[in-house]
N, CA, C and O atoms as CSV, one atom per row, in Angstrom:
chain,resi,resn,atom,element,x,y,z
A,1,MET,N,N,0.763,-1.409,0.001
A,1,MET,CA,C,-0.212,-0.337,-0.030
A,1,MET,C,C,0.749,1.110,0.113
A,1,MET,O,O,1.265,1.295,1.215
A,2,GLU,N,N,1.015,2.214,-1.065
A,2,GLU,CA,C,1.247,3.682,-1.239
A,2,GLU,C,C,0.392,4.617,-0.778
A,2,GLU,O,O,-0.823,4.448,-0.679
A,3,PHE,N,N,0.907,5.472,-0.528
A,3,PHE,CA,C,-0.263,7.312,-0.580
A,3,PHE,C,C,0.836,7.720,-0.259
A,3,PHE,O,O,1.813,7.154,0.232
A,4,ILE,N,N,0.495,9.495,-0.784
A,4,ILE,CA,C,1.350,10.423,-0.608
A,4,ILE,C,C,0.851,11.564,0.619
A,4,ILE,O,O,-0.354,11.775,0.754
A,5,ILE,N,N,1.436,11.978,1.127
A,5,ILE,CA,C,0.970,13.499,2.095
A,5,ILE,C,C,1.327,14.258,1.403
A,5,ILE,O,O,2.125,14.121,0.476
A,6,VAL,N,N,0.688,15.345,1.818
A,6,VAL,CA,C,1.217,16.788,1.639
A,6,VAL,C,C,1.111,17.216,2.955
A,6,VAL,O,O,-0.032,17.312,3.401
A,7,ALA,N,N,2.446,17.615,3.987
A,7,ALA,CA,C,2.094,18.244,4.614
A,7,ALA,C,C,2.369,19.788,4.693
A,7,ALA,O,O,2.894,20.396,3.760
A,8,PHE,N,N,1.945,20.436,5.977
A,8,PHE,CA,C,1.428,21.786,6.001
A,8,PHE,C,C,2.205,22.051,7.639
A,8,PHE,O,O,1.886,21.272,8.537
A,9,ARG,N,N,3.125,23.077,7.908
A,9,ARG,CA,C,3.347,23.880,9.064
A,9,ARG,C,C,1.988,24.014,10.191
A,9,ARG,O,O,2.155,24.179,11.399
A,10,SER,N,N,0.661,23.910,9.538
A,10,SER,CA,C,-0.288,24.779,9.841
A,10,SER,C,C,-1.673,24.050,9.767
A,10,SER,O,O,-2.264,23.782,8.722
A,11,ARG,N,N,-2.081,23.782,10.986
A,11,ARG,CA,C,-3.318,22.905,10.852
A,11,ARG,C,C,-4.380,23.666,10.205
A,11,ARG,O,O,-5.147,22.986,9.523
A,12,THR,N,N,-4.636,25.098,10.269
A,12,THR,CA,C,-5.399,25.624,9.066
A,12,THR,C,C,-5.514,25.461,7.598
A,12,THR,O,O,-6.493,25.268,6.877
A,13,HIS,N,N,-4.433,25.571,7.387
A,13,HIS,CA,C,-3.957,25.093,5.706
A,13,HIS,C,C,-4.129,23.856,5.489
A,13,HIS,O,O,-4.359,23.413,4.363
A,14,THR,N,N,-4.048,23.218,6.427
A,14,THR,CA,C,-4.208,21.336,6.311
A,14,THR,C,C,-5.472,21.606,5.978
A,14,THR,O,O,-5.640,21.459,4.768
A,15,VAL,N,N,-6.721,22.044,6.728
A,15,VAL,CA,C,-7.420,21.975,6.634
A,15,VAL,C,C,-8.278,22.674,5.344
A,15,VAL,O,O,-9.125,22.194,4.591
A,16,ALA,N,N,-7.783,23.777,5.418
A,16,ALA,CA,C,-8.422,24.684,4.528
A,16,ALA,C,C,-7.781,23.783,3.245
A,16,ALA,O,O,-8.778,23.410,2.628
A,17,PHE,N,N,-6.616,23.278,2.580
A,17,PHE,CA,C,-5.903,22.716,1.677
A,17,PHE,C,C,-6.902,21.203,1.129
A,17,PHE,O,O,-7.026,20.742,-0.006
A,18,SER,N,N,-7.336,20.855,2.095
A,18,SER,CA,C,-8.472,19.630,1.902
A,18,SER,C,C,-9.509,19.982,1.267
A,18,SER,O,O,-9.748,19.415,0.201
A,19,GLU,N,N,-10.409,21.028,1.768
A,19,GLU,CA,C,-11.432,21.449,1.362
A,19,GLU,C,C,-11.533,22.139,0.146
A,19,GLU,O,O,-12.611,22.374,-0.401
A,20,TYR,N,N,-10.223,22.533,-0.377
A,20,TYR,CA,C,-9.978,23.136,-1.457
A,20,TYR,C,C,-9.816,21.822,-2.582
A,20,TYR,O,O,-10.200,21.852,-3.751
A,21,LEU,N,N,-9.345,21.018,-2.099
A,21,LEU,CA,C,-9.229,20.053,-3.306
A,21,LEU,C,C,-10.589,19.124,-3.319
A,21,LEU,O,O,-10.803,18.581,-4.403
A,22,LEU,N,N,-11.664,18.830,-2.134
A,22,LEU,CA,C,-12.196,18.380,-1.888
A,22,LEU,C,C,-13.247,19.143,-3.248
A,22,LEU,O,O,-13.942,18.505,-4.038
A,23,LYS,N,N,-13.102,20.494,-3.201
A,23,LYS,CA,C,-14.461,21.374,-3.927
A,23,LYS,C,C,-13.436,21.068,-5.327
A,23,LYS,O,O,-13.211,22.113,-5.936
A,24,ARG,N,N,-12.946,20.147,-5.785
A,24,ARG,CA,C,-12.545,20.622,-6.910
A,24,ARG,C,C,-12.505,18.856,-7.317
A,24,ARG,O,O,-11.814,18.502,-8.272
A,25,GLY,N,N,-13.336,17.772,-6.469
A,25,GLY,CA,C,-13.695,16.782,-6.688
A,25,GLY,C,C,-12.276,16.134,-6.828
A,25,GLY,O,O,-12.165,15.569,-7.916
A,26,ILE,N,N,-10.938,16.036,-5.884
A,26,ILE,CA,C,-9.773,15.230,-5.626
A,26,ILE,C,C,-9.965,14.948,-4.434
A,26,ILE,O,O,-9.520,15.539,-3.450
A,27,SER,N,N,-10.758,13.867,-4.481
A,27,SER,CA,C,-10.495,13.038,-3.105
A,27,SER,C,C,-9.371,12.849,-2.149
A,27,SER,O,O,-8.452,12.337,-2.788
A,28,ASN,N,N,-9.026,13.030,-0.910
A,28,ASN,CA,C,-8.549,13.145,0.008
A,28,ASN,C,C,-8.818,12.916,1.428
A,28,ASN,O,O,-10.004,12.864,1.753
A,29,GLU,N,N,-7.946,12.774,2.308
A,29,GLU,CA,C,-8.142,12.289,3.876
A,29,GLU,C,C,-6.905,13.200,4.948
A,29,GLU,O,O,-5.695,13.331,4.764
A,30,ILE,N,N,-7.585,13.605,5.828
A,30,ILE,CA,C,-6.825,14.480,6.616
A,30,ILE,C,C,-6.126,13.227,7.841
A,30,ILE,O,O,-6.838,12.806,8.752
A,31,VAL,N,N,-4.866,12.825,7.688
A,31,VAL,CA,C,-4.639,11.743,8.277
A,31,VAL,C,C,-2.989,12.418,9.413
A,31,VAL,O,O,-2.182,13.275,9.052
A,32,ASN,N,N,-2.991,11.962,10.199
A,32,ASN,CA,C,-1.522,12.096,11.069
A,32,ASN,C,C,-0.537,11.981,10.306
A,32,ASN,O,O,-0.280,10.980,9.636
A,33,THR,N,N,0.206,13.182,10.353
A,33,THR,CA,C,1.410,12.849,9.879
A,33,THR,C,C,2.492,12.189,10.137
A,33,THR,O,O,3.181,12.724,11.006
A,34,PRO,N,N,3.099,10.749,9.495
A,34,PRO,CA,C,3.898,10.028,10.106
A,34,PRO,C,C,5.344,10.758,10.796
A,34,PRO,O,O,6.117,11.488,10.176
A,35,LYS,N,N,5.444,10.428,11.950
A,35,LYS,CA,C,6.865,10.788,12.436
A,35,LYS,C,C,7.706,10.873,11.861
A,35,LYS,O,O,8.532,11.785,11.903
A,36,GLU,N,N,7.700,9.780,11.063
A,36,GLU,CA,C,9.001,9.576,10.298
A,36,GLU,C,C,9.191,10.781,8.823
A,36,GLU,O,O,9.875,10.513,7.835
A,37,ALA,N,N,8.665,11.659,8.953
A,37,ALA,CA,C,8.493,13.032,8.500
A,37,ALA,C,C,9.487,13.846,8.560
A,37,ALA,O,O,10.328,14.336,7.806
A,38,GLY,N,N,9.147,13.873,9.784
A,38,GLY,CA,C,9.946,15.023,10.866
A,38,GLY,C,C,9.123,16.735,10.406
A,38,GLY,O,O,9.806,17.715,10.705
A,39,VAL,N,N,8.251,16.910,9.975
A,39,VAL,CA,C,7.543,18.053,9.589
A,39,VAL,C,C,6.122,18.232,10.003
A,39,VAL,O,O,5.275,17.404,10.341
A,40,GLY,N,N,6.075,19.776,9.868
A,40,GLY,CA,C,4.513,19.982,9.991
A,40,GLY,C,C,4.079,20.329,11.340
A,40,GLY,O,O,4.820,20.467,12.313
A,41,CYS,N,N,2.523,20.488,11.303
A,41,CYS,CA,C,1.767,20.688,12.571
A,41,CYS,C,C,1.246,19.487,13.082
A,41,CYS,O,O,0.585,19.555,14.119
A,42,GLY,N,N,1.464,18.157,12.421
A,42,GLY,CA,C,0.755,16.867,12.694
A,42,GLY,C,C,-0.304,16.357,11.801
A,42,GLY,O,O,-0.601,15.170,11.669
A,43,LEU,N,N,-0.611,16.925,11.461
A,43,LEU,CA,C,-1.503,16.850,10.672
A,43,LEU,C,C,-1.427,16.650,8.593
A,43,LEU,O,O,-0.985,17.674,8.071
A,44,SER,N,N,-1.630,16.030,8.038
A,44,SER,CA,C,-1.036,16.027,6.422
A,44,SER,C,C,-2.523,15.598,6.076
A,44,SER,O,O,-3.367,15.142,6.847
A,45,VAL,N,N,-2.641,15.895,4.545
A,45,VAL,CA,C,-3.348,15.673,3.378
A,45,VAL,C,C,-3.372,14.526,2.974
A,45,VAL,O,O,-2.317,14.423,2.348
A,46,LYS,N,N,-3.898,13.576,2.923
A,46,LYS,CA,C,-3.352,12.084,2.147
A,46,LYS,C,C,-4.165,11.905,1.195
A,46,LYS,O,O,-5.364,12.085,1.408
A,47,ILE,N,N,-3.666,11.473,-0.191
A,47,ILE,CA,C,-3.897,11.481,-1.238
A,47,ILE,C,C,-3.297,10.257,-2.200
A,47,ILE,O,O,-2.116,9.975,-2.000
A,48,SER,N,N,-3.968,9.550,-3.165
A,48,SER,CA,C,-3.719,8.164,-4.290
A,48,SER,C,C,-2.613,9.017,-4.978
A,48,SER,O,O,-2.733,10.185,-5.347
A,49,PRO,N,N,-1.278,8.051,-5.106
A,49,PRO,CA,C,-0.527,8.550,-6.215
A,49,PRO,C,C,-0.679,9.216,-7.205
A,49,PRO,O,O,-0.023,10.142,-7.683
A,50,SER,N,N,-2.080,8.435,-7.679
A,50,SER,CA,C,-2.555,8.978,-9.285
A,50,SER,C,C,-2.951,10.150,-9.141
A,50,SER,O,O,-3.409,10.610,-10.187
A,51,LYS,N,N,-2.971,10.852,-8.258
A,51,LYS,CA,C,-3.540,12.221,-7.946
A,51,LYS,C,C,-2.736,13.521,-7.591
A,51,LYS,O,O,-3.060,14.696,-7.420
A,52,PHE,N,N,-1.346,12.704,-7.544
A,52,PHE,CA,C,-0.183,13.911,-7.438
A,52,PHE,C,C,0.186,14.762,-8.016
A,52,PHE,O,O,0.807,15.730,-7.579
A,53,PRO,N,N,-0.298,14.434,-9.663
A,53,PRO,CA,C,0.524,15.883,-10.551
A,53,PRO,C,C,-0.850,16.836,-9.942
A,53,PRO,O,O,-0.513,17.843,-9.320
A,54,MET,N,N,-1.629,16.706,-10.014
A,54,MET,CA,C,-2.956,17.411,-9.924
A,54,MET,C,C,-2.578,18.131,-8.368
A,54,MET,O,O,-2.280,19.325,-8.410
A,55,VAL,N,N,-2.579,17.667,-7.442
A,55,VAL,CA,C,-2.151,18.165,-6.280
A,55,VAL,C,C,-0.938,19.161,-6.423
A,55,VAL,O,O,-0.965,20.369,-6.190
A,56,ARG,N,N,0.095,18.435,-6.839
A,56,ARG,CA,C,1.118,19.367,-6.841
A,56,ARG,C,C,0.776,20.587,-7.393
A,56,ARG,O,O,1.054,21.581,-6.723
A,57,GLN,N,N,0.246,20.733,-8.443
A,57,GLN,CA,C,0.106,22.195,-8.975
A,57,GLN,C,C,-1.029,22.594,-8.317
A,57,GLN,O,O,-1.265,23.656,-8.893
A,58,ALA,N,N,-2.013,22.430,-7.375
A,58,ALA,CA,C,-2.924,22.937,-6.900
A,58,ALA,C,C,-1.925,23.567,-5.635
A,58,ALA,O,O,-2.092,24.780,-5.508
A,59,THR,N,N,-1.132,23.099,-4.880
A,59,THR,CA,C,-0.299,23.017,-3.997
A,59,THR,C,C,-0.025,24.536,-4.062
A,59,THR,O,O,-0.430,25.376,-3.258
A,60,PHE,N,N,0.912,24.791,-5.417
A,60,PHE,CA,C,1.551,25.844,-5.892
A,60,PHE,C,C,0.606,26.990,-5.909
A,60,PHE,O,O,0.784,27.954,-5.165
A,61,LYS,N,N,-0.492,26.910,-6.814
A,61,LYS,CA,C,-1.367,27.428,-6.836
A,61,LYS,C,C,-1.733,28.235,-5.699
A,61,LYS,O,O,-1.309,29.388,-5.623
A,62,VAL,N,N,-2.675,27.615,-4.568
A,62,VAL,CA,C,-3.089,27.817,-3.162
A,62,VAL,C,C,-1.419,28.807,-2.493
A,62,VAL,O,O,-1.298,29.766,-1.731
A,63,GLY,N,N,-0.751,28.245,-2.996
A,63,GLY,CA,C,0.939,29.425,-2.119
A,63,GLY,C,C,0.799,29.586,-0.669
A,63,GLY,O,O,1.197,30.668,-0.238
A,64,TYR,N,N,0.234,28.596,0.342
A,64,TYR,CA,C,0.804,28.731,1.787
A,64,TYR,C,C,1.707,28.864,2.021
A,64,TYR,O,O,2.468,27.964,1.666
A,65,ASN,N,N,2.138,29.709,2.557
A,65,ASN,CA,C,3.367,29.709,3.051
A,65,ASN,C,C,3.832,28.579,4.298
A,65,ASN,O,O,5.046,28.380,4.354
A,66,SER,N,N,3.187,28.017,5.046
A,66,SER,CA,C,3.306,26.883,5.636
A,66,SER,C,C,3.855,25.284,4.921
A,66,SER,O,O,4.508,24.409,5.489
A,67,PHE,N,N,3.388,25.295,3.666
A,67,PHE,CA,C,3.725,24.080,2.886
A,67,PHE,C,C,5.257,23.889,3.350
A,67,PHE,O,O,6.220,24.646,3.230
A,68,ALA,N,N,5.101,22.173,4.116
A,68,ALA,CA,C,6.633,21.646,4.160
A,68,ALA,C,C,7.086,20.873,3.337
A,68,ALA,O,O,8.288,20.790,3.086
A,69,GLY,N,N,5.876,19.956,2.608
A,69,GLY,CA,C,6.629,18.938,1.560
A,69,GLY,C,C,5.476,17.948,1.088
A,69,GLY,O,O,4.271,17.944,1.338
A,70,PHE,N,N,6.454,16.917,0.140
A,70,PHE,CA,C,5.230,16.247,-0.163
A,70,PHE,C,C,5.673,14.667,0.253
A,70,PHE,O,O,6.594,14.283,-0.469
A,71,PHE,N,N,5.354,13.931,0.977
A,71,PHE,CA,C,6.287,12.292,1.138
A,71,PHE,C,C,5.403,11.302,0.603
A,71,PHE,O,O,4.174,11.324,0.672
A,72,SER,N,N,6.070,10.494,0.103
A,72,SER,CA,C,6.010,9.070,-0.439
A,72,SER,C,C,5.536,8.236,1.304
A,72,SER,O,O,6.216,8.148,2.327
A,73,VAL,N,N,4.382,7.840,1.065
A,73,VAL,CA,C,4.468,6.506,2.446
A,73,VAL,C,C,4.300,4.969,1.926
A,73,VAL,O,O,3.301,4.709,1.256
A,74,LYS,N,N,5.064,4.140,2.158
A,74,LYS,CA,C,4.788,2.804,1.654
A,74,LYS,C,C,4.900,2.097,2.660
A,74,LYS,O,O,5.404,2.646,3.639
A,75,HIS,N,N,4.530,0.826,2.770
A,75,HIS,CA,C,4.628,-0.416,4.417
A,75,HIS,C,C,5.651,-1.141,3.272
A,75,HIS,O,O,5.402,-1.023,2.072
A,76,LEU,N,N,6.690,-1.813,3.705
A,76,LEU,CA,C,7.261,-2.856,3.151
A,76,LEU,C,C,8.088,-3.774,4.312
A,76,LEU,O,O,8.839,-3.192,5.094
A,77,ALA,N,N,7.938,-4.993,4.368
A,77,ALA,CA,C,7.884,-6.140,5.531
A,77,ALA,C,C,7.771,-5.336,6.703
A,77,ALA,O,O,8.704,-5.155,7.485
A,78,GLY,N,N,6.742,-4.901,6.813
A,78,GLY,CA,C,6.010,-4.646,8.078
A,78,GLY,C,C,6.402,-3.019,8.482
A,78,GLY,O,O,5.941,-2.345,9.403
A,79,LYS,N,N,7.271,-2.699,7.605
A,79,LYS,CA,C,7.862,-1.627,8.283
A,79,LYS,C,C,7.288,-0.008,7.395
A,79,LYS,O,O,7.038,-0.144,6.197
A,80,ARG,N,N,7.154,1.067,7.859
A,80,ARG,CA,C,6.092,2.498,7.347
A,80,ARG,C,C,7.542,2.794,6.658
A,80,ARG,O,O,8.521,2.705,7.399
A,81,VAL,N,N,7.676,3.023,5.754
A,81,VAL,CA,C,8.807,3.832,4.651
A,81,VAL,C,C,8.615,5.184,4.578
A,81,VAL,O,O,7.395,5.298,4.459
A,82,VAL,N,N,9.164,6.414,4.581
A,82,VAL,CA,C,8.501,7.298,4.635
A,82,VAL,C,C,9.732,8.578,3.828
A,82,VAL,O,O,10.734,8.829,4.497
A,83,ARG,N,N,9.591,9.221,2.597
A,83,ARG,CA,C,10.896,9.465,2.059
A,83,ARG,C,C,10.272,10.795,1.384
A,83,ARG,O,O,9.284,10.626,0.669
A,84,SER,N,N,10.698,11.907,1.529
A,84,SER,CA,C,10.587,13.499,0.610
A,84,SER,C,C,10.756,12.999,-0.831
A,84,SER,O,O,11.708,12.344,-1.256
A,85,ILE,N,N,9.107,13.636,-1.877
A,85,ILE,CA,C,9.441,13.389,-3.203
A,85,ILE,C,C,9.489,15.131,-3.419
A,85,ILE,O,O,9.763,15.609,-4.520
């Protein structure tokens, strides 16, 4: 199972970005930021890897200064692997 998270340093921006995506028909979920990412406010927006190109454009379009990065999250051999993308 693989997914991507969009991390922000602001809970307000995390929720606002999730709503922004939903209004544009892009499904997402607000989740706890994996501690392995080492960034953010504790909440992130979880998306499908197939939605990444659209979400990346949306992230730069809204221009929140609290944007902390994109991270790929995978589970391999019982371990969670988080890497910046």
